[in-house]
C-alpha positions as CSV (number, residue, x, y, z in Angstrom):
1,M,122.9,127.4,103.0
2,G,122.9,123.8,101.9
3,K,120.3,122.0,99.9
4,L,119.0,120.1,103.0
5,S,118.6,123.4,105.0
6,D,116.7,124.9,102.1
7,L,114.4,121.9,101.9
8,L,113.7,121.9,105.6
9,N,113.2,125.7,105.7
10,L,110.7,125.4,102.9
11,A,108.9,122.6,104.7
12,Q,108.8,124.5,107.9
13,A,107.5,127.7,106.2
14,R,104.7,125.6,104.7
15,A,103.8,124.2,108.1
16,S,103.9,127.6,109.7
17,D,101.7,129.1,106.9
18,R,99.1,126.3,107.3
19,G,99.2,126.3,111.1
20,L,100.4,122.7,111.2
21,P,101.3,121.2,114.6
22,Y,104.6,119.6,113.5
23,A,107.9,120.7,112.1
24,G,107.1,120.8,108.4
25,A,105.4,119.5,105.3
26,L,107.3,118.1,102.3
27,T,106.3,117.1,98.8
28,P,107.2,113.5,97.9
29,A,110.2,114.6,95.8
30,E,111.4,116.8,98.6
31,A,111.0,114.0,101.1
32,F,113.1,111.7,98.9
33,E,115.8,114.3,98.6
34,V,115.8,114.7,102.4
35,L,116.3,110.9,102.7
36,Q,119.3,111.2,100.5
37,L,120.8,114.2,102.2
38,A,120.1,113.6,105.9
39,P,121.9,110.5,107.3
40,G,119.6,108.8,109.8
41,A,116.4,110.4,108.6
42,K,113.5,107.9,108.6
43,L,110.4,107.6,106.4
44,V,107.5,106.0,108.3
45,D,104.8,104.5,106.0
46,V,101.6,104.5,108.1
47,R,99.4,102.8,105.5
48,T,97.8,99.4,106.2
49,R,99.4,96.0,105.5
50,A,96.9,95.5,102.7
51,E,98.1,98.8,101.1
52,W,101.7,97.7,101.4
53,D,101.0,94.3,99.9
54,W,98.5,95.3,97.2
55,V,99.5,98.9,96.2
56,G,103.3,99.0,96.8
57,R,106.0,99.5,99.3
58,I,108.7,102.2,99.6
59,P,112.1,100.5,100.0
60,G,113.7,101.3,103.4
61,A,110.5,102.8,104.9
62,V,109.6,101.8,108.5
63,E,106.1,100.3,108.2
64,I,103.7,101.0,111.1
65,E,100.0,100.9,110.5
66,W,98.0,104.0,111.7
67,N,94.8,102.1,111.2
68,T,94.6,98.3,111.5
69,Y,93.6,96.0,108.7
70,P,91.0,94.6,108.4
71,G,88.5,96.8,110.2
72,G,90.2,100.1,110.0
73,Q,90.3,100.9,113.7
74,H,93.1,103.2,114.9
75,N,96.2,101.2,115.9
76,P,96.3,101.6,119.7
77,D,100.0,100.6,119.7
78,F,101.1,103.1,117.0
79,L,103.1,105.4,119.4
80,S,104.8,102.5,121.2
81,Q,105.7,100.9,117.9
82,L,107.1,104.2,116.6
83,K,109.2,104.7,119.8
84,R,110.5,101.2,119.5
85,Q,111.5,101.5,115.8
86,V,112.5,105.2,115.5
87,D,114.7,107.4,117.7
88,A,112.8,110.5,118.7
89,E,115.9,112.6,118.0
90,L,115.9,111.8,114.3
91,L,114.2,113.6,111.5
92,V,111.2,111.5,110.8
93,M,108.8,111.9,107.8
94,F,105.3,110.3,107.7
95,I,103.6,109.1,104.5
96,C,100.3,107.4,103.9
97,R,98.0,107.1,100.8
98,S,97.1,110.7,100.4
99,G,98.5,112.7,103.4
100,V,95.7,112.5,105.9
101,R,96.7,109.6,108.2
102,S,100.3,110.8,107.9
103,H,99.2,114.3,109.1
104,N,97.7,112.7,112.1
105,A,100.8,110.5,112.7
106,A,103.1,113.5,112.4
107,S,100.9,115.5,114.9
108,L,100.9,112.7,117.4
109,A,104.6,112.1,117.1
110,S,105.3,115.8,117.5
111,E,103.2,115.8,120.7
112,A,105.1,112.8,121.9
113,G,108.5,114.5,121.6
114,F,109.5,113.7,118.0
115,T,110.4,117.4,117.4
116,A,111.6,116.9,113.8
117,S,108.3,115.3,112.5
118,Y,107.3,116.1,108.9
119,N,104.3,115.1,106.8
120,V,104.7,114.0,103.2
121,L,102.0,115.8,101.3
122,E,100.1,113.9,98.6
123,G,101.1,110.6,100.1
124,F,102.0,107.5,98.1
125,E,99.0,107.6,95.7
126,G,98.1,111.3,95.6
127,D,94.7,112.9,95.3
128,I,91.6,111.6,93.7
129,D,91.3,112.5,90.0
130,A,88.1,113.6,88.1
131,F,87.2,109.9,87.8
132,G,87.5,109.1,91.5
133,Q,90.8,107.3,91.1
134,R,94.2,107.7,92.8
135,G,97.6,107.3,91.4
136,K,97.2,109.9,88.6
137,V,97.4,113.2,90.5
138,G,100.4,113.7,92.7
139,G,101.9,111.2,95.1
140,W,105.2,109.4,95.6
141,R,104.5,106.8,92.9
142,R,103.4,109.3,90.3
143,A,106.6,111.3,91.0
144,G,108.6,108.3,89.8
145,L,110.3,107.8,93.2
146,P,111.5,104.3,94.3
147,W,108.8,101.8,95.2
148,R,108.2,98.1,94.6
149,S,105.1,95.9,94.4
């Protein structure tokens, strides 16, 4: 089997083991590899505009807020925005700050017919460290993957 198949099989096994309602779960490094190997695959960043502006952006990612800023309410137009910007037939990976909002986005997308929906574990900034800070334990940025401020 090829590298892409191996990555997706690993992600699907992870999702199955954890009882996740979408196709699979990828680490940030695996998600980046999938982007390189799967023409047409999309990465959807579901963080807020403030996070994109103040924390950093992933080049080439489709940006759709899961929660609106300011206020933090759920974006009622998320699904319609996703359908407008991403073909449901494509492999689509969701990323947020730490993997929680992206889990919810992948779940909703999967229910809506995006059958190849994957969550990016750890998110952009990773988990909170012993000092309550992000960016030092896991995450896209910590893995040295492409991003810009």
